[in-house]
C-alpha positions in Angstrom: 6.8 -13.4 -15.2 8.0 -9.9 -16.0 11.8 -9.6 -15.7 13.5 -6.4 -14.6 16.8 -5.4 -13.3 16.2 -5.7 -9.5 18.7 -2.9 -8.8 16.7 -0.4 -10.8 13.4 -1.3 -9.2 15.0 -1.4 -5.7 16.3 2.1 -6.2 13.0 3.4 -7.6 10.9 2.0 -4.8 13.4 3.1 -2.2 13.3 6.6 -3.6 9.5 6.6 -3.6 9.3 5.3 0.0 10.0 8.7 1.5 7.1 11.3 1.7 9.5 14.2 1.1 10.8 12.7 -2.1 7.3 12.0 -3.3 6.4 15.6 -2.6 9.4 16.8 -4.5 8.4 14.6 -7.5 4.8 15.9 -7.3 6.1 19.5 -7.5 8.2 18.6 -10.5 5.2 16.9 -12.1 3.3 20.2 -11.9 6.0 22.1 -13.8 8.5 21.1 -16.6 11.6 22.2 -14.7 12.3 23.9 -11.3 15.5 25.3 -9.8 16.6 23.6 -6.6 15.9 26.7 -4.5 12.4 27.0 -5.8 11.8 23.3 -5.4 13.0 23.5 -1.8 10.9 26.6 -0.8 7.8 25.0 0.7 9.8 22.4 2.8 10.7 23.1 6.4 14.2 21.7 6.1 17.6 22.9 5.1 18.9 23.1 1.6 21.5 20.4 2.3 18.7 18.1 3.4 16.8 18.8 0.2 20.0 18.1 -1.8 20.3 14.7 -0.2 16.8 13.8 -1.2 17.5 15.0 -4.7 20.6 12.8 -4.8 18.5 9.8 -4.0 16.0 10.7 -6.7 18.8 11.3 -9.1 20.5 8.0 -8.3 17.2 6.2 -8.9 17.0 8.0 -12.3 13.7 9.7 -11.4 15.0 13.2 -11.9 17.7 14.8 -14.1 19.7 17.9 -13.0 21.0 20.5 -15.4 23.3 23.3 -14.4 23.1 26.6 -16.1 25.6 29.1 -14.7 25.0 29.0 -10.9 21.5 27.6 -11.2 20.7 23.9 -11.0 17.3 22.9 -12.4 15.6 19.6 -11.9 13.1 17.8 -14.2 11.3 14.4 -14.1 12.6 11.5 -16.1 10.0 8.8 -16.9 12.0 5.5 -17.6 12.4 4.2 -14.0 8.8 5.0 -13.2 7.6 3.2 -16.4 9.4 0.1 -15.3 7.9 0.3 -11.8 4.4 0.8 -13.2 4.9 -2.2 -15.5 6.0 -4.3 -12.5 3.0 -3.1 -10.4 0.5 -3.7 -13.3 1.7 -7.2 -13.7 0.9 -7.9 -10.0 -2.3 -5.9 -10.2 -3.6 -8.2 -13.0 -2.6 -11.2 -10.8 -4.5 -10.0 -7.8 -7.5 -8.8 -9.9 -7.8 -12.2 -11.5 -7.5 -14.1 -8.2 -10.0 -11.8 -6.5 -12.4 -12.1 -9.4 -12.2 -15.9 -9.1 -12.8 -15.7 -5.4 -15.9 -13.5 -5.9 -17.3 -15.8 -8.5 -16.8 -18.8 -6.2 -18.4 -17.1 -3.3 -21.4 -15.9 -5.4 -21.7 -19.2 -7.2 -23.7 -21.2 -4.8 -25.3 -20.3 -1.5 -24.3 -22.4 1.5 -26.4 -25.6 1.5 -28.9 -25.5 4.3 -28.8 -29.3 4.6 -25.2 -29.1 6.0 -26.3 -26.7 8.8 -27.2 -28.2 12.2 -30.9 -28.4 12.7 -30.8 -25.7 15.4 -29.3 -23.2 12.9 -31.5 -23.9 9.8 -33.1 -20.7 8.5 -36.5 -21.6 9.7 -35.5 -22.4 13.4 -36.1 -19.6 16.0 -32.4 -19.9 17.1 -31.2 -19.1 13.6 -33.1 -15.8 13.8 -30.7 -14.7 16.6 -27.1 -14.3 15.9 -25.5 -17.7 15.0 -22.5 -16.9 17.1 -24.6 -16.3 20.2 -26.5 -19.6 19.6 -23.3 -21.5 19.4 -21.5 -19.8 22.3 -24.6 -20.0 24.6 -24.4 -23.8 24.5 -20.7 -24.0 25.3 -20.5 -21.1 27.7 -18.6 -21.9 30.9 -18.5 -20.0 34.1 -15.3 -18.0 34.5 -13.1 -18.6 37.4 -12.5 -15.8 39.9 -9.9 -13.3 38.8 -6.5 -13.8 40.4 -4.5 -11.2 42.2 -3.3 -8.4 39.9 0.4 -7.8 39.6 1.5 -4.3 40.4 4.5 -2.9 38.6 
C-alpha cells in the first residue's frame, strides 16, 4: 500500500472540498500568478472571506503567496496535489482491476438454463413476459383495506 503522511493528504482534500477554493485554484491554473485582488474579483464575497479561503489553500501547501510592496500575489504549488493524485491513482488501479474481474466473470458464462424453473425457461410463454411479473403473479395476495389516516 502507498504510504503518505495522513496530515498532508487530510489538509489537501479538506482544502479541495470547498467549491470556492477549487474555483480559486482553477483561476490560478489559468495564469502563472495573480494578485489577491484580481483573484477575488469574480467572487461575490468580501475580501476577508477570500483571504480565509487563501489561508486554507496556503496551509495545505496548494498555493504560495509572495508579497511585493503592497501587492500579494498567489501561485500554485504542485507537491501536495501530486501526493493526492498518487493516492487516488493507487485506488483507481484497485477499483479498475476489481471491476475488470467482475466484468470478465459476468461475461464469462451465461446463466445456465437448466437451473431456471421450467416456467421461466427461454422457450416457455411465461418467460416471454417479464420474469418479475411471472414470479409476482403467483405469489400475489389481496391487500387489506387501508386503515384510517392519521392527521397531523
